[in-house]
C-alpha positions in Angstrom: 94.5 139.9 120.6 96.6 136.9 120.0 94.0 134.6 121.5 91.4 136.0 119.1 93.7 135.6 116.2 94.4 132.0 117.1 90.7 131.3 117.5 90.1 132.9 114.1 92.8 130.7 112.6 91.2 127.6 114.2 87.8 128.6 112.9 89.2 129.0 109.4 90.8 125.6 109.5 87.6 124.0 110.7 85.8 125.8 107.8 88.3 124.5 105.3 87.8 121.0 106.6 84.0 121.3 106.3 84.5 122.6 102.7 86.3 119.4 101.6 84.1 117.9 98.9 84.2 114.1 98.4 83.6 113.1 94.8 83.5 109.4 95.5 82.8 107.5 98.7 83.6 103.9 99.4 81.9 102.3 102.4 82.7 98.8 103.6 83.9 97.7 100.2 84.8 94.1 99.9 85.7 92.1 96.8 85.6 88.3 96.4 87.0 86.3 93.5 85.0 83.1 93.9 85.6 82.0 97.5 88.8 84.1 97.9 88.4 87.5 99.5 90.7 90.1 98.0 89.4 93.3 99.8 88.2 93.6 103.4 85.7 96.4 104.3 87.5 99.3 102.8 86.3 102.8 103.7 87.9 105.5 101.5 86.7 108.9 100.5 88.1 110.4 97.3 88.3 114.2 97.4 87.2 116.3 94.4 90.0 117.9 92.3 92.6 116.0 94.3 95.1 113.4 93.2 94.8 110.4 95.6 97.6 107.8 95.3 97.0 104.2 96.3 100.2 102.5 97.5 101.2 99.2 98.9 103.0 95.9 98.0 102.0 93.8 95.0 98.8 91.9 95.5 97.6 94.2 98.4 94.3 95.1 96.7 95.0 98.6 95.5 94.3 97.9 91.8 91.3 95.7 92.8 89.8 98.7 94.7 90.6 101.1 91.8 88.6 98.8 89.4 85.6 99.0 91.8 85.4 102.7 91.2 84.2 102.2 87.6 82.9 98.7 87.8 85.7 97.2 85.8 85.5 94.2 88.1 82.2 93.4 86.5 84.2 92.0 83.5 85.9 89.4 85.7 84.2 86.1 86.1 83.2 85.1 89.6 84.1 88.5 91.0 81.6 89.9 93.6 81.7 93.4 95.2 79.9 94.2 98.4 79.5 97.4 100.3 78.6 100.8 98.7 80.4 103.2 96.4 78.9 106.5 95.5 79.7 109.1 92.8 78.1 112.4 93.7 75.7 110.5 96.0 74.7 108.1 93.2 75.2 104.5 94.2 77.3 103.2 91.2 76.2 99.6 91.9 72.5 100.4 91.7 70.7 98.3 89.2 69.4 101.4 87.5 72.9 102.7 86.8 74.0 102.6 83.1 77.6 101.1 83.3 78.6 102.6 79.9 77.5 106.0 81.2 79.4 105.4 84.5 82.6 104.6 82.6 82.2 107.9 80.7 82.1 109.7 84.0 84.9 107.7 85.5 87.5 107.2 82.9 90.5 104.8 83.1 94.1 104.8 81.9 95.8 101.4 82.1 99.3 100.3 83.0 100.4 99.7 79.4 99.5 102.2 76.7 96.7 100.6 74.7 95.7 102.9 71.8 93.2 101.5 69.3 94.8 100.3 66.0 93.3 103.4 64.4 94.4 106.9 63.6 95.3 109.4 66.4 92.2 111.3 65.4 89.9 108.2 65.6 91.4 107.2 69.0 90.3 110.5 70.5 87.0 110.8 68.6 85.8 107.3 69.3 84.3 108.0 72.8 82.6 111.3 71.9 81.1 109.7 68.8 79.5 106.7 70.6 78.2 109.0 73.4 76.9 111.6 70.8 79.0 114.4 72.2 79.7 116.2 68.9 77.0 117.3 66.5 79.2 118.0 63.5 82.6 117.4 62.0 83.7 120.9 63.2 82.5 120.0 66.8 84.4 116.8 66.7 87.6 118.5 65.4 87.3 120.8 68.3 86.9 118.0 70.8 89.9 116.2 69.4 92.1 119.2 69.5 91.0 120.2 73.0 91.6 116.7 74.3 95.0 116.4 72.8 95.9 119.9 74.2 94.8 118.8 77.7 97.0 115.7 77.3 100.0 117.8 76.3 100.2 116.1 72.9 98.7 118.5 70.4 101.9 120.2 69.3 103.6 116.9 68.7 100.8 115.3 66.6 98.7 118.0 65.0 100.3 117.4 61.6 99.8 113.6 61.8 96.3 113.1 63.1 95.5 110.5 60.5 98.6 108.4 61.2 98.2 105.3 63.4 98.2 105.9 67.2 100.3 102.8 67.6 103.1 104.5 65.7 103.8 106.9 68.5 106.4 106.4 71.2 105.4 104.7 74.4 105.1 108.0 76.3 103.1 109.6 73.5 100.8 106.6 73.3 100.1 106.9 77.1 99.3 110.6 76.7 97.0 109.6 73.7 95.2 107.2 76.0 94.8 110.1 78.5 93.4 112.3 75.7 91.0 109.5 74.8 89.9 109.4 78.5 89.3 113.1 78.8 87.5 113.4 75.4 84.2 112.2 76.9 84.5 114.9 79.7 84.8 112.5 82.7 84.6 113.7 86.2 87.1 111.2 87.6 90.2 109.7 85.9 91.5 106.4 87.3 95.2 105.6 86.5 96.6 102.1 87.1 100.4 102.5 87.2 100.3 104.7 84.1 104.1 105.2 84.1 105.4 101.7 84.8 106.1 101.0 81.1 107.6 104.5 80.4 111.1 105.9 80.5 112.0 108.7 83.0 111.5 111.5 80.5 108.0 110.2 79.4 107.2 109.6 83.1 108.0 113.2 84.0 105.7 114.4 81.2 102.8 112.3 82.4 103.4 113.4 86.0 103.4 117.1 84.9 100.2 116.3 83.0 98.6 114.8 86.1 99.4 118.0 88.0 97.7 120.1 85.4 94.6 117.8 85.0 93.8 118.1 88.7 92.4 121.5 88.2 89.5 120.0 86.3 89.4 116.3 87.2 89.5 114.1 90.3 92.3 111.6 89.9 93.0 108.3 91.6 96.4 106.7 90.8 97.8 103.3 91.7 101.6 103.4 91.8 104.5 101.2 93.0 106.8 104.3 93.1 106.9 106.0 96.5 108.6 108.9 94.8 105.9 109.3 92.3 103.2 109.2 94.9 105.0 111.9 96.8 105.4 114.0 93.7 101.9 113.8 92.2 99.4 113.3 95.0 97.8 115.3 97.8 96.3 112.3 99.5 97.7 108.8 99.9 96.0 105.5 100.9 98.1 102.5 102.0 96.9 99.0 101.3 98.2 95.8 102.8 96.8 92.2 102.5 93.5 93.5 101.2 93.0 96.0 103.9 93.2 99.8 103.9 95.9 100.5 106.5 95.6 104.2 106.6 94.8 107.3 104.5 96.0 110.8 105.0 97.6 113.9 103.5 100.6 112.7 101.4 103.1 114.9 103.2 102.1 113.4 106.6 102.0 109.8 105.2 105.6 110.1 104.0 107.0 111.9 107.1 104.9 110.7 110.0 102.6 107.8 109.2 100.2 106.6 111.9 100.7 102.9 111.2 104.0 101.0 111.5 103.2 99.0 108.4 103.2 102.2 106.3 106.5 103.2 107.8 108.0 99.8 107.1 106.7 99.9 103.5 107.9 103.4 102.8 111.3 102.6 104.2 111.6 99.5 101.9 111.4 96.9 104.7 108.9 94.9 102.7 107.0 95.1 99.4 
C-alpha cells in the first residue's frame, strides 16, 4: 500500500512539473554593445503567474537580459541581440512584431519612479487612450480606478486624481508607475530594481503589491537585495559576468545552490 501511495505521489509530482506553463522563453540570448559582448548564450524560461528574480553583482547582465524581454535594448545605439525570445510562442524579435503592441503586453517599471508631469488620472489613462482600450469617459474612469486599486493606491489618491503625479511621495509615485503599467492589461510586468530608491515602508508596500499581482501577471524583477529576492520570488536566476550561472526554485537557490559562485554571492563574498 505504501509503495502504491509513493508511486501516486511521484506521478502527481511529475504531472505538476508537466503542468508548468512558460510565458516567455529565452534561447541562446546574447547581447552585444558594438564589439563588446554583454550576455553569453542565456537560456531562461519565465514561468506564468510566477515572480522570477534576477540576481547577481553589478554589471553582470541581469538588467540587460530584462530589457531584452520587451525590446528596450532596441533604443540603445549599437546594441544587437541574437538568439530567440518567445512570448506565448510568438518570436518577439520577428520583423512582423509591432514593438508598441509588444510593450503593452510586456510592461516595465523602472528603478526610479518616473511619473509623467501630468495629473494622476492622466498618468494612468495615457496608455489605454493611445491603445484605444476605453470607448467612453465612463470606461476610462473605470480603467483608472481599477488600475489604481490593483496598485494599492486608490484609497490614497481617489480625492486628488487631477493633482500632479509628481507631487506624490516616492513610494506612491512608484505604485502610480505600476498602475500605469497594469492599465494596458499587460501579460508580463518587468521590474528593474523597483524599490532601490524607496524607504523600507514604501518597499514593503511594493513587495506586498508584487505578491498580489502575481495572481494575474507574470513578473520578472531585477534586484540587488538578496532578502527581497527571497521574499517576493518563487524562481531565482543568478547572473555573473554576462552568463546565467543557474536558475531554480528560490528556496533551493538560497539554501542549497548548485553553483559555488551563487553560494559565494549570497554569502556576500563578492558583488
